[in-house]
OpenMM code with the backbone's topology and positions (N, CA, C; nanometers):
from openmm import Vec3, app, unit

residues = "MET THR GLU GLN PHE VAL ALA GLY VAL VAL GLY ALA PRO PHE GLY VAL LYS GLY PHE VAL LYS VAL LYS PRO LEU SER GLY GLU SER ALA HIS LEU LEU ARG LEU LYS SER VAL THR LEU ARG GLN GLY GLY ALA THR ARG THR LEU ALA VAL ALA GLU SER ALA GLU ALA ALA PRO ALA VAL ILE MET ARG PHE ALA GLY PHE ASP SER PRO GLU ALA ALA ARG ALA LEU THR GLY ALA GLU ILE ILE VAL SER ARG GLU ASP ALA ALA PRO LEU GLY PRO GLY GLU PHE TYR VAL GLU ASP LEU LYS GLY VAL GLU VAL PHE SER ALA GLU GLY GLU ALA LEU GLY LYS ILE VAL ALA VAL ILE GLU GLY GLY GLY GLY ASP LEU ALA GLU LEU ARG LEU ALA ASP GLY SER SER ARG LEU VAL PRO PHE ARG ASP GLU PHE PHE ALA GLU VAL ASP ALA GLU LYS GLY ARG ALA THR LEU LEU CYS PRO TRP VAL LEU GLU".split()
positions = [
    Vec3(0.1072, -0.1340, -0.0040),
    Vec3(-0.0101, -0.0043, -0.0032),
    Vec3(0.1109, 0.1299, 0.0020),
    Vec3(0.0543, 0.2394, -0.0511),
    Vec3(0.1199, 0.3508, -0.0762),
    Vec3(0.1355, 0.4396, 0.0533),
    Vec3(0.2352, 0.4932, 0.0987),
    Vec3(0.2589, 0.5320, 0.2165),
    Vec3(0.2500, 0.6908, 0.2162),
    Vec3(0.2895, 0.7211, 0.0755),
    Vec3(0.2794, 0.8915, 0.0766),
    Vec3(0.1564, 0.9151, -0.0280),
    Vec3(0.1280, 1.0374, -0.0242),
    Vec3(0.0086, 1.0775, -0.1067),
    Vec3(0.0576, 1.2424, -0.1535),
    Vec3(-0.0013, 1.2629, -0.2941),
    Vec3(-0.0028, 1.4064, -0.3183),
    Vec3(-0.1358, 1.4674, -0.2640),
    Vec3(-0.1218, 1.5466, -0.1632),
    Vec3(-0.2278, 1.5866, -0.1016),
    Vec3(-0.2966, 1.7336, -0.1548),
    Vec3(-0.2144, 1.7990, -0.2197),
    Vec3(-0.2359, 1.9195, -0.2667),
    Vec3(-0.1318, 1.9879, -0.3564),
    Vec3(-0.1680, 2.1050, -0.4283),
    Vec3(-0.0667, 2.1674, -0.5072),
    Vec3(-0.0614, 2.3151, -0.4749),
    Vec3(0.0594, 2.3378, -0.4799),
    Vec3(0.0759, 2.5070, -0.4182),
    Vec3(0.0560, 2.6090, -0.5417),
    Vec3(-0.0417, 2.6909, -0.5462),
    Vec3(-0.1120, 2.7873, -0.6360),
    Vec3(0.0071, 2.9109, -0.6077),
    Vec3(-0.0976, 3.0139, -0.6565),
    Vec3(-0.0431, 3.1599, -0.6688),
    Vec3(-0.0064, 3.1961, -0.5357),
    Vec3(0.0894, 3.3111, -0.4997),
    Vec3(0.0871, 3.3946, -0.3830),
    Vec3(-0.0596, 3.4501, -0.3383),
    Vec3(-0.0630, 3.4717, -0.2033),
    Vec3(-0.1993, 3.5184, -0.1511),
    Vec3(-0.1658, 3.6477, -0.0848),
    Vec3(-0.2012, 3.7547, -0.1026),
    Vec3(-0.1480, 3.8719, 0.0052),
    Vec3(-0.0143, 3.9005, -0.0356),
    Vec3(0.0295, 3.9925, 0.0721),
    Vec3(0.1599, 4.0523, 0.0898),
    Vec3(0.2563, 3.9803, 0.1827),
    Vec3(0.1922, 3.8640, 0.2796),
    Vec3(0.2874, 3.8388, 0.3814),
    Vec3(0.3361, 3.6738, 0.3472),
    Vec3(0.3577, 3.6560, 0.2176),
    Vec3(0.4170, 3.5353, 0.1845),
    Vec3(0.3185, 3.4104, 0.1644),
    Vec3(0.1902, 3.4158, 0.1721),
    Vec3(0.0905, 3.3069, 0.1847),
    Vec3(0.0927, 3.2597, 0.0236),
    Vec3(0.0478, 3.1415, 0.0081),
    Vec3(0.0293, 3.0675, -0.1013),
    Vec3(-0.1403, 3.0195, -0.1031),
    Vec3(-0.1925, 3.0226, -0.2120),
    Vec3(-0.3152, 2.9153, -0.2226),
    Vec3(-0.2575, 2.7981, -0.2151),
    Vec3(-0.3379, 2.6651, -0.1733),
    Vec3(-0.3011, 2.5379, -0.1950),
    Vec3(-0.4577, 2.4718, -0.2181),
    Vec3(-0.4257, 2.4162, -0.3429),
    Vec3(-0.5562, 2.3434, -0.3667),
    Vec3(-0.5537, 2.1959, -0.3326),
    Vec3(-0.6344, 2.1576, -0.2270),
    Vec3(-0.6646, 2.0267, -0.1972),
    Vec3(-0.7114, 1.9343, -0.2974),
    Vec3(-0.6350, 1.8170, -0.3226),
    Vec3(-0.6873, 1.7031, -0.4221),
    Vec3(-0.7777, 1.6485, -0.3693),
    Vec3(-0.8336, 1.6350, -0.2542),
    Vec3(-0.9461, 1.5235, -0.2008),
    Vec3(-1.0417, 1.6142, -0.1885),
    Vec3(-1.0717, 1.7455, -0.2219),
    Vec3(-1.1688, 1.8057, -0.1727),
    Vec3(-1.1850, 1.8435, -0.0279),
    Vec3(-1.1033, 1.7833, 0.0329),
    Vec3(-1.1138, 1.8241, 0.1918),
    Vec3(-1.0043, 1.9005, 0.2145),
    Vec3(-1.0010, 1.9729, 0.3437),
    Vec3(-0.9162, 2.0736, 0.3780),
    Vec3(-0.8432, 2.0569, 0.5228),
    Vec3(-0.9545, 1.9742, 0.6131),
    Vec3(-0.8998, 1.9932, 0.7553),
    Vec3(-0.7563, 1.9284, 0.7811),
    Vec3(-0.7377, 1.8349, 0.7014),
    Vec3(-0.6238, 1.7542, 0.7073),
    Vec3(-0.4668, 1.8356, 0.6796),
    Vec3(-0.5026, 1.9372, 0.5879),
    Vec3(-0.3689, 2.0158, 0.5511),
    Vec3(-0.3693, 2.1468, 0.6696),
    Vec3(-0.4626, 2.1791, 0.7295),
    Vec3(-0.4859, 2.2670, 0.8069),
    Vec3(-0.3800, 2.2196, 0.9377),
    Vec3(-0.3940, 2.0935, 0.9583),
    Vec3(-0.3032, 2.0231, 1.0965),
    Vec3(-0.1878, 2.0260, 1.0582),
    Vec3(-0.1392, 2.0351, 0.9268),
    Vec3(0.0309, 1.9891, 0.8975),
    Vec3(0.1031, 2.0949, 0.9686),
    Vec3(0.1926, 2.0267, 1.0493),
    Vec3(0.2980, 2.1418, 1.0999),
    Vec3(0.4398, 2.1730, 0.9916),
    Vec3(0.4499, 2.0812, 0.9199),
    Vec3(0.5435, 2.0574, 0.8068),
    Vec3(0.5052, 2.0130, 0.7059),
    Vec3(0.5548, 2.0297, 0.5717),
    Vec3(0.5048, 1.9547, 0.4584),
    Vec3(0.6380, 1.9250, 0.3474),
    Vec3(0.6367, 1.7995, 0.3050),
    Vec3(0.7318, 1.8010, 0.2131),
    Vec3(0.6750, 1.8375, 0.0638),
    Vec3(0.7628, 1.9228, -0.0185),
    Vec3(0.7111, 1.9773, -0.1360),
    Vec3(0.8127, 1.8963, -0.2473),
    Vec3(0.7580, 1.8672, -0.3696),
    Vec3(0.8020, 1.8070, -0.4599),
    Vec3(0.7743, 1.8930, -0.5818),
    Vec3(0.8826, 1.9356, -0.6580),
    Vec3(0.8948, 2.0521, -0.7478),
    Vec3(1.0051, 2.0331, -0.8481),
    Vec3(0.9697, 2.0065, -0.9728),
    Vec3(1.0769, 1.9758, -1.0751),
    Vec3(1.1554, 1.8804, -1.0194),
    Vec3(1.1040, 1.7571, -0.9768),
    Vec3(1.1784, 1.6173, -0.9201),
    Vec3(1.2572, 1.6225, -0.8065),
    Vec3(1.2722, 1.7584, -0.7417),
    Vec3(1.3272, 1.7872, -0.6178),
    Vec3(1.2321, 1.7750, -0.5094),
    Vec3(1.2712, 1.7192, -0.3747),
    Vec3(1.1908, 1.7383, -0.2717),
    Vec3(1.2511, 1.8314, -0.1576),
    Vec3(1.2129, 1.8852, -0.0694),
    Vec3(1.2380, 1.9707, 0.0307),
    Vec3(1.1154, 1.9699, 0.1486),
    Vec3(1.1495, 1.9787, 0.2456),
    Vec3(1.0634, 1.9599, 0.3878),
    Vec3(1.0704, 2.1353, 0.4111),
    Vec3(0.9555, 2.1653, 0.4670),
    Vec3(0.9576, 2.3405, 0.5084),
    Vec3(0.8594, 2.3205, 0.6214),
    Vec3(0.8647, 2.4193, 0.7316),
    Vec3(0.8007, 2.4348, 0.8433),
    Vec3(0.6745, 2.5278, 0.7887),
    Vec3(0.5252, 2.4794, 0.8526),
    Vec3(0.4395, 2.5499, 0.7863),
    Vec3(0.4015, 2.6584, 0.9519),
    Vec3(0.4387, 2.7957, 0.8700),
    Vec3(0.4377, 2.8880, 0.9793),
    Vec3(0.2639, 2.9397, 1.0217),
    Vec3(0.2006, 2.9464, 0.9238),
    Vec3(0.0479, 2.9413, 0.9099),
    Vec3(-0.0160, 2.8981, 0.8239),
    Vec3(-0.1318, 2.8711, 0.8514),
    Vec3(-0.2463, 2.8103, 0.7456),
    Vec3(-0.3857, 2.8325, 0.8133),
    Vec3(-0.4698, 2.8576, 0.6716),
    Vec3(-0.6079, 2.9133, 0.7135),
    Vec3(-0.7038, 2.8503, 0.6211),
    Vec3(-0.8063, 2.8536, 0.6240),
    Vec3(-0.9146, 2.8199, 0.5448),
    Vec3(-0.9622, 2.9241, 0.4595),
    Vec3(-0.9572, 2.8972, 0.3259),
    Vec3(-0.9701, 2.9982, 0.2250),
    Vec3(-1.0625, 2.9354, 0.1170),
    Vec3(-1.1931, 2.8737, 0.1517),
    Vec3(-1.2642, 2.7821, 0.0598),
    Vec3(-1.2602, 2.8322, -0.0876),
    Vec3(-1.2493, 2.7437, -0.1777),
    Vec3(-1.2307, 2.6183, -0.1668),
    Vec3(-1.0980, 2.5428, -0.1612),
    Vec3(-0.9875, 2.6476, -0.0991),
    Vec3(-0.8500, 2.6517, -0.0837),
    Vec3(-0.8171, 2.6504, 0.0392),
    Vec3(-0.6873, 2.6566, 0.0558),
    Vec3(-0.6419, 2.6734, 0.1891),
    Vec3(-0.5002, 2.7707, 0.1819),
    Vec3(-0.4882, 2.8376, 0.2505),
    Vec3(-0.3594, 2.9406, 0.2320),
    Vec3(-0.2461, 2.8867, 0.3397),
    Vec3(-0.1475, 2.9069, 0.2935),
    Vec3(-0.0366, 2.8484, 0.3781),
    Vec3(0.0637, 2.9559, 0.3542),
    Vec3(0.1483, 2.9496, 0.5038),
    Vec3(0.2907, 3.0531, 0.4553),
    Vec3(0.3754, 2.9766, 0.5388),
    Vec3(0.4962, 2.9398, 0.4532),
    Vec3(0.5742, 2.8497, 0.5107),
    Vec3(0.7169, 2.9250, 0.5461),
    Vec3(0.7773, 2.8839, 0.6657),
    Vec3(0.8881, 2.9652, 0.7548),
    Vec3(0.9856, 2.9953, 0.6293),
    Vec3(1.0411, 3.1150, 0.6160),
    Vec3(1.1362, 3.1595, 0.5254),
    Vec3(1.0703, 3.2270, 0.3712),
    Vec3(0.9559, 3.2246, 0.3887),
    Vec3(0.8966, 3.2630, 0.2698),
    Vec3(0.8011, 3.3690, 0.3204),
    Vec3(0.8451, 3.4842, 0.3097),
    Vec3(0.7654, 3.6375, 0.3811),
    Vec3(0.7132, 3.7275, 0.3042),
    Vec3(0.7281, 3.6954, 0.1683),
    Vec3(0.6941, 3.7809, 0.0362),
    Vec3(0.6014, 3.7255, -0.0533),
    Vec3(0.5389, 3.7860, -0.1214),
    Vec3(0.4953, 3.7458, -0.2491),
    Vec3(0.6083, 3.6929, -0.3496),
    Vec3(0.6808, 3.7206, -0.3431),
    Vec3(0.8058, 3.7145, -0.4647),
    Vec3(0.8672, 3.5693, -0.4159),
    Vec3(0.8844, 3.5600, -0.2832),
    Vec3(0.9375, 3.4477, -0.2277),
    Vec3(0.8459, 3.3272, -0.2441),
    Vec3(0.7290, 3.3444, -0.2089),
    Vec3(0.6109, 3.2383, -0.2269),
    Vec3(0.6223, 3.2179, -0.3631),
    Vec3(0.6069, 3.2896, -0.4554),
    Vec3(0.5884, 3.2572, -0.5974),
    Vec3(0.6820, 3.1450, -0.6519),
    Vec3(0.7992, 3.1308, -0.5831),
    Vec3(0.8764, 3.0161, -0.6215),
    Vec3(0.8482, 2.9004, -0.6014),
    Vec3(0.7523, 2.8670, -0.5154),
    Vec3(0.6701, 2.7409, -0.4670),
    Vec3(0.5519, 2.7113, -0.5705),
    Vec3(0.4991, 2.8105, -0.6530),
    Vec3(0.3875, 2.7850, -0.7288),
    Vec3(0.4196, 2.6409, -0.8225),
    Vec3(0.3284, 2.5705, -0.7963),
    Vec3(0.3199, 2.4168, -0.8929),
    Vec3(0.3705, 2.3253, -0.8252),
    Vec3(0.4259, 2.3406, -0.6843),
    Vec3(0.4802, 2.2491, -0.5945),
    Vec3(0.3927, 2.1313, -0.5667),
    Vec3(0.4219, 2.0158, -0.5434),
    Vec3(0.3033, 1.9096, -0.4866),
    Vec3(0.3293, 1.9013, -0.3605),
    Vec3(0.2316, 1.9032, -0.2798),
    Vec3(0.2416, 1.8650, -0.1212),
    Vec3(0.2238, 1.7452, -0.1045),
    Vec3(0.3357, 1.6661, -0.0462),
    Vec3(0.3375, 1.5159, -0.0295),
    Vec3(0.3087, 1.4769, 0.1608),
    Vec3(0.2294, 1.3750, 0.1471),
    Vec3(0.1934, 1.3691, 0.2888),
    Vec3(0.1856, 1.2243, 0.3341),
    Vec3(0.2217, 1.1845, 0.4654),
    Vec3(0.2107, 1.0553, 0.5057),
    Vec3(0.0561, 0.9970, 0.4835),
    Vec3(0.0680, 0.8797, 0.4806),
    Vec3(-0.0945, 0.8288, 0.4900),
    Vec3(-0.1530, 0.8484, 0.6471),
    Vec3(-0.0964, 0.8722, 0.7115),
    Vec3(-0.1631, 0.9313, 0.8571),
    Vec3(-0.1997, 1.0968, 0.8171),
    Vec3(-0.1157, 1.1744, 0.7796),
    Vec3(-0.1629, 1.2883, 0.7459),
    Vec3(-0.2513, 1.3236, 0.6323),
    Vec3(-0.2847, 1.1967, 0.5561),
    Vec3(-0.3761, 1.2213, 0.4281),
    Vec3(-0.5165, 1.2523, 0.4897),
    Vec3(-0.6087, 1.2679, 0.4001),
    Vec3(-0.7718, 1.3052, 0.4249),
    Vec3(-0.8104, 1.1772, 0.4422),
    Vec3(-0.8909, 1.1784, 0.5872),
    Vec3(-0.9300, 1.0406, 0.6383),
    Vec3(-1.0393, 0.9883, 0.5129),
    Vec3(-1.0383, 0.8549, 0.5133),
    Vec3(-1.1688, 0.7954, 0.4342),
    Vec3(-1.2856, 0.7389, 0.4962),
    Vec3(-1.3701, 0.7780, 0.4244),
    Vec3(-1.5238, 0.7348, 0.4817),
    Vec3(-1.5381, 0.5948, 0.4464),
    Vec3(-1.6460, 0.5377, 0.4820),
    Vec3(-1.6993, 0.3866, 0.4266),
    Vec3(-1.6868, 0.4041, 0.2706),
    Vec3(-1.6497, 0.2952, 0.1980),
    Vec3(-1.6416, 0.2609, 0.0822),
    Vec3(-1.5659, 0.3654, -0.0166),
    Vec3(-1.4595, 0.4346, 0.0321),
    Vec3(-1.3766, 0.5143, -0.0051),
    Vec3(-1.2484, 0.4678, -0.0164),
    Vec3(-1.1449, 0.5044, -0.0953),
    Vec3(-1.0353, 0.4661, -0.1152),
    Vec3(-0.9349, 0.5489, -0.1605),
    Vec3(-0.8000, 0.5452, -0.1399),
    Vec3(-0.7007, 0.6366, -0.2022),
    Vec3(-0.6759, 0.5634, -0.3552),
    Vec3(-0.6835, 0.6911, -0.4371),
    Vec3(-0.6647, 0.6531, -0.5752),
    Vec3(-0.5398, 0.5480, -0.5899),
    Vec3(-0.4150, 0.6015, -0.5481),
    Vec3(-0.2976, 0.5301, -0.5324),
    Vec3(-0.2889, 0.3879, -0.4826),
    Vec3(-0.3894, 0.3422, -0.3986),
    Vec3(-0.4151, 0.2102, -0.3645),
    Vec3(-0.4994, 0.1222, -0.4532),
    Vec3(-0.5567, 0.2213, -0.5556),
    Vec3(-0.6122, 0.1288, -0.6485),
    Vec3(-0.5293, 0.0722, -0.7675),
    Vec3(-0.4354, 0.1542, -0.7810),
    Vec3(-0.3624, 0.1309, -0.9078),
    Vec3(-0.2838, -0.0079, -0.8916),
    Vec3(-0.3176, -0.0809, -1.0038),
    Vec3(-0.2459, -0.2446, -0.9868),
    Vec3(-0.3635, -0.3308, -0.9339),
    Vec3(-0.4814, -0.2774, -0.8644),
    Vec3(-0.5778, -0.4064, -0.8122),
    Vec3(-0.6217, -0.4727, -0.9332),
    Vec3(-0.6083, -0.6128, -0.9494),
    Vec3(-0.6660, -0.7031, -1.0124),
    Vec3(-0.8144, -0.6957, -1.0563),
    Vec3(-0.8607, -0.6982, -1.1699),
    Vec3(-1.0327, -0.6977, -1.1701),
    Vec3(-1.0682, -0.8319, -1.2372),
    Vec3(-1.1658, -0.9015, -1.1519),
    Vec3(-1.2228, -1.0224, -1.1946),
    Vec3(-1.3814, -0.9948, -1.2336),
    Vec3(-1.4052, -1.1066, -1.3242),
    Vec3(-1.5736, -1.0947, -1.3266),
    Vec3(-1.6401, -1.1770, -1.1995),
    Vec3(-1.7430, -1.1764, -1.1913),
    Vec3(-1.8233, -1.2452, -1.0965),
    Vec3(-1.8025, -1.4056, -1.0782),
    Vec3(-1.7418, -1.4437, -1.1885),
    Vec3(-1.7287, -1.5785, -1.2290),
    Vec3(-1.5935, -1.6172, -1.2065),
    Vec3(-1.4969, -1.5322, -1.1718),
    Vec3(-1.3740, -1.5373, -1.1400),
    Vec3(-1.2556, -1.5437, -1.2562),
    Vec3(-1.3190, -1.4774, -1.3801),
    Vec3(-1.2266, -1.4577, -1.4902),
    Vec3(-1.1465, -1.3462, -1.4548),
    Vec3(-1.0334, -1.3452, -1.4831),
    Vec3(-0.8982, -1.2577, -1.5031),
    Vec3(-0.9451, -1.1498, -1.6021),
    Vec3(-0.9755, -1.0160, -1.5569),
    Vec3(-1.0304, -0.9148, -1.6911),
    Vec3(-0.9086, -0.8146, -1.6973),
    Vec3(-0.8246, -0.7819, -1.5986),
    Vec3(-0.7220, -0.6833, -1.6372),
    Vec3(-0.6944, -0.5897, -1.4859),
    Vec3(-0.6362, -0.5152, -1.4942),
    Vec3(-0.5692, -0.4327, -1.3692),
    Vec3(-0.6558, -0.2900, -1.3861),
    Vec3(-0.6478, -0.2192, -1.2813),
    Vec3(-0.6882, -0.1019, -1.2742),
    Vec3(-0.5409, -0.0290, -1.2791),
    Vec3(-0.5423, 0.0802, -1.3844),
    Vec3(-0.4160, 0.1526, -1.3897),
    Vec3(-0.4228, 0.2903, -1.3323),
    Vec3(-0.5377, 0.3545, -1.3696),
    Vec3(-0.5607, 0.5000, -1.3240),
    Vec3(-0.7267, 0.5058, -1.2761),
    Vec3(-0.7442, 0.5880, -1.1881),
    Vec3(-0.8868, 0.6521, -1.1834),
    Vec3(-0.8786, 0.7961, -1.2283),
    Vec3(-0.9879, 0.8547, -1.2863),
    Vec3(-0.9993, 0.9464, -1.3658),
    Vec3(-1.1029, 1.0274, -1.3153),
    Vec3(-1.0855, 1.1531, -1.2863),
    Vec3(-1.2248, 1.2262, -1.2227),
    Vec3(-1.3257, 1.2359, -1.3930),
    Vec3(-1.4307, 1.2157, -1.3757),
    Vec3(-1.5220, 1.2341, -1.5130),
    Vec3(-1.6376, 1.3133, -1.4406),
    Vec3(-1.7169, 1.3667, -1.5603),
    Vec3(-1.8323, 1.4502, -1.5279),
    Vec3(-1.9186, 1.3893, -1.4252),
    Vec3(-1.9491, 1.2931, -1.4570),
    Vec3(-2.0597, 1.1935, -1.3909),
    Vec3(-2.0066, 1.1253, -1.2597),
    Vec3(-1.8698, 1.1388, -1.2320),
    Vec3(-1.8052, 1.0344, -1.1219),
    Vec3(-1.6706, 0.9907, -1.1838),
    Vec3(-1.6164, 0.9374, -1.0760),
    Vec3(-1.4894, 0.8719, -1.1218),
    Vec3(-1.4814, 0.7558, -1.2273),
    Vec3(-1.3544, 0.7425, -1.2936),
    Vec3(-1.3763, 0.6242, -1.4011),
    Vec3(-1.2487, 0.5642, -1.3758),
    Vec3(-1.2667, 0.4127, -1.3676),
    Vec3(-1.1332, 0.3287, -1.3528),
    Vec3(-1.1026, 0.3030, -1.4936),
    Vec3(-0.9631, 0.3200, -1.5267),
    Vec3(-0.9104, 0.2868, -1.6467),
    Vec3(-0.8461, 0.1349, -1.6147),
    Vec3(-0.8908, 0.0364, -1.6933),
    Vec3(-0.8329, -0.0799, -1.6962),
    Vec3(-0.7642, -0.1208, -1.8311),
    Vec3(-0.6534, -0.1677, -1.7726),
    Vec3(-0.5627, -0.2340, -1.8738),
    Vec3(-0.6026, -0.3777, -1.9021),
    Vec3(-0.6396, -0.4132, -1.9944),
    Vec3(-0.6714, -0.5484, -2.0368),
    Vec3(-0.5792, -0.6359, -2.0672),
    Vec3(-0.5825, -0.7731, -2.0865),
    Vec3(-0.4742, -0.8682, -2.0975),
    Vec3(-0.4194, -0.8492, -2.2522),
    Vec3(-0.4952, -0.7861, -2.3416),
    Vec3(-0.4432, -0.7539, -2.4905),
    Vec3(-0.3627, -0.6209, -2.4735),
    Vec3(-0.3444, -0.5698, -2.3728),
    Vec3(-0.2960, -0.4263, -2.3628),
    Vec3(-0.3576, -0.3112, -2.3830),
    Vec3(-0.4830, -0.3445, -2.4598),
    Vec3(-0.5940, -0.2289, -2.4710),
    Vec3(-0.6647, -0.1821, -2.3355),
    Vec3(-0.6856, -0.0582, -2.3393),
    Vec3(-0.7490, 0.0272, -2.2151),
    Vec3(-0.9067, 0.0443, -2.2328),
    Vec3(-0.9750, 0.0333, -2.1264),
    Vec3(-1.1208, 0.0551, -2.1219),
    Vec3(-1.1422, 0.1772, -1.9918),
    Vec3(-1.2497, 0.2308, -1.9889),
    Vec3(-1.2666, 0.3356, -1.9132),
    Vec3(-1.4178, 0.2636, -1.8304),
    Vec3(-1.4207, 0.2399, -1.7172),
    Vec3(-1.5551, 0.1830, -1.6359),
    Vec3(-1.5741, 0.2767, -1.5229),
    Vec3(-1.7194, 0.3212, -1.5121),
    Vec3(-1.7452, 0.3990, -1.4018),
    Vec3(-1.7428, 0.3320, -1.2922),
    Vec3(-1.6551, 0.4179, -1.1885),
    Vec3(-1.6373, 0.3569, -1.0514),
    Vec3(-1.7303, 0.3563, -0.9541),
    Vec3(-1.8396, 0.2950, -0.9824),
    Vec3(-1.9557, 0.2977, -0.8951),
    Vec3(-1.9978, 0.1458, -0.8534),
    Vec3(-2.0672, 0.1623, -0.7188),
    Vec3(-2.1254, 0.0144, -0.6735),
    Vec3(-2.1994, -0.0480, -0.8017),
    Vec3(-2.2687, 0.0003, -0.8865),
    Vec3(-2.3401, -0.0539, -0.9984),
    Vec3(-2.2500, -0.1348, -1.0574),
    Vec3(-2.1184, -0.1059, -1.0795),
    Vec3(-2.0153, -0.1817, -1.1677),
    Vec3(-1.8976, -0.2716, -1.0990),
    Vec3(-1.8748, -0.2110, -0.9800),
    Vec3(-1.7535, -0.2881, -0.9078),
    Vec3(-1.8227, -0.3583, -0.7877),
    Vec3(-1.8078, -0.4407, -0.7251),
    Vec3(-1.8262, -0.5078, -0.6006),
    Vec3(-1.6715, -0.5404, -0.5485),
    Vec3(-1.7113, -0.5646, -0.4000),
    Vec3(-1.5966, -0.6432, -0.3551),
    Vec3(-1.4848, -0.5736, -0.3745),
    Vec3(-1.4463, -0.4487, -0.3700),
    Vec3(-1.3246, -0.3786, -0.3955),
    Vec3(-1.2382, -0.3971, -0.2788),
    Vec3(-1.1217, -0.4769, -0.2836),
    Vec3(-1.0220, -0.4806, -0.1649),
    Vec3(-0.8825, -0.4326, -0.2043),
    Vec3(-0.8511, -0.3191, -0.1629),
    Vec3(-0.7246, -0.2466, -0.2166),
    Vec3(-0.6101, -0.3298, -0.1549),
    Vec3(-0.6362, -0.3568, -0.0116),
    Vec3(-0.4995, -0.4377, 0.0548),
    Vec3(-0.5007, -0.5640, -0.0120),
    Vec3(-0.5894, -0.6281, -0.0517),
    Vec3(-0.5676, -0.7502, -0.1296),
    Vec3(-0.5487, -0.7470, -0.2786),
    Vec3(-0.5736, -0.6446, -0.3373),
    Vec3(-0.5503, -0.6120, -0.4870),
    Vec3(-0.6298, -0.7014, -0.5455),
    Vec3(-0.7798, -0.6690, -0.5289),
    Vec3(-0.8734, -0.7463, -0.5835),
    Vec3(-0.9928, -0.6730, -0.6143),
    Vec3(-1.0575, -0.6752, -0.7133),
    Vec3(-1.2108, -0.6291, -0.7401),
    Vec3(-1.2776, -0.7006, -0.8305),
    Vec3(-1.4270, -0.7061, -0.8113),
    Vec3(-1.5242, -0.7493, -0.8934),
    Vec3(-1.5752, -0.6963, -0.9938),
    Vec3(-1.5543, -0.6911, -1.1096),
    Vec3(-1.6561, -0.6048, -1.2136),
    Vec3(-1.7852, -0.6631, -1.2086),
    Vec3(-1.9124, -0.6253, -1.2090),
    Vec3(-2.0215, -0.7046, -1.2091),
    Vec3(-2.0724, -0.6956, -1.3481),
    Vec3(-2.0367, -0.6050, -1.4355),
    Vec3(-2.0711, -0.6035, -1.5702),
    Vec3(-1.9681, -0.5951, -1.6686),
    Vec3(-1.9298, -0.7195, -1.6944),
    Vec3(-1.8127, -0.7486, -1.7822),
    Vec3(-1.8257, -0.6605, -1.9291),
    Vec3(-1.9479, -0.6727, -1.9618),
    Vec3(-2.0175, -0.6445, -2.1089),
    Vec3(-1.9474, -0.4940, -2.1192),
    Vec3(-1.9254, -0.3928, -2.0286),
    Vec3(-1.8674, -0.2711, -2.0362),
    Vec3(-1.7540, -0.2518, -2.1255),
    Vec3(-1.6675, -0.3805, -2.1337),
    Vec3(-1.5240, -0.3640, -2.1706),
    Vec3(-1.5500, -0.3966, -2.3101),
    Vec3(-1.6774, -0.4336, -2.3385),
    Vec3(-1.6786, -0.4626, -2.5052),
    Vec3(-1.6709, -0.3389, -2.6061),
] * unit.nanometer
topology = app.Topology()
chain = topology.addChain("A")
for resn in residues:
    res = topology.addResidue(resn, chain)
    for name in ("N", "CA", "C"):
        topology.addAtom(name, app.Element.getBySymbol(name[0]), res)
């Protein structure tokens, strides 16, 4: 199981004190407001910064990092990904999964036939779509909803597709 997640993306500077807007990727922000330090990934490099201040600014969060006390300094962080541990990630509700944990999950029919693996989860207009890589190398998008998937167990790496006809 994945132990680190991208929890947000640093946006533009906010105000004159060095704050930046942070877009939470989970749609939730309470877990970001509790952070005392963050790991930022930008351009392939990572660094850890102390969080000096943070506040809700729906739908985003604003943060100021120690040593970044002006909009000019904060601008250098624009586009950085905020990486958090599993413990600091947004809490899961019943039937929710971290997208990273779904990658690689093997998908079977209700009869036990191996159909493929989940390689990505994409946000669609009507809900999330699971991208399945089939045995022949082709890909299909399947709505990631209870009507299509049953018994999704990310820990065991296994899911059942109730409607294999959606792959045709």
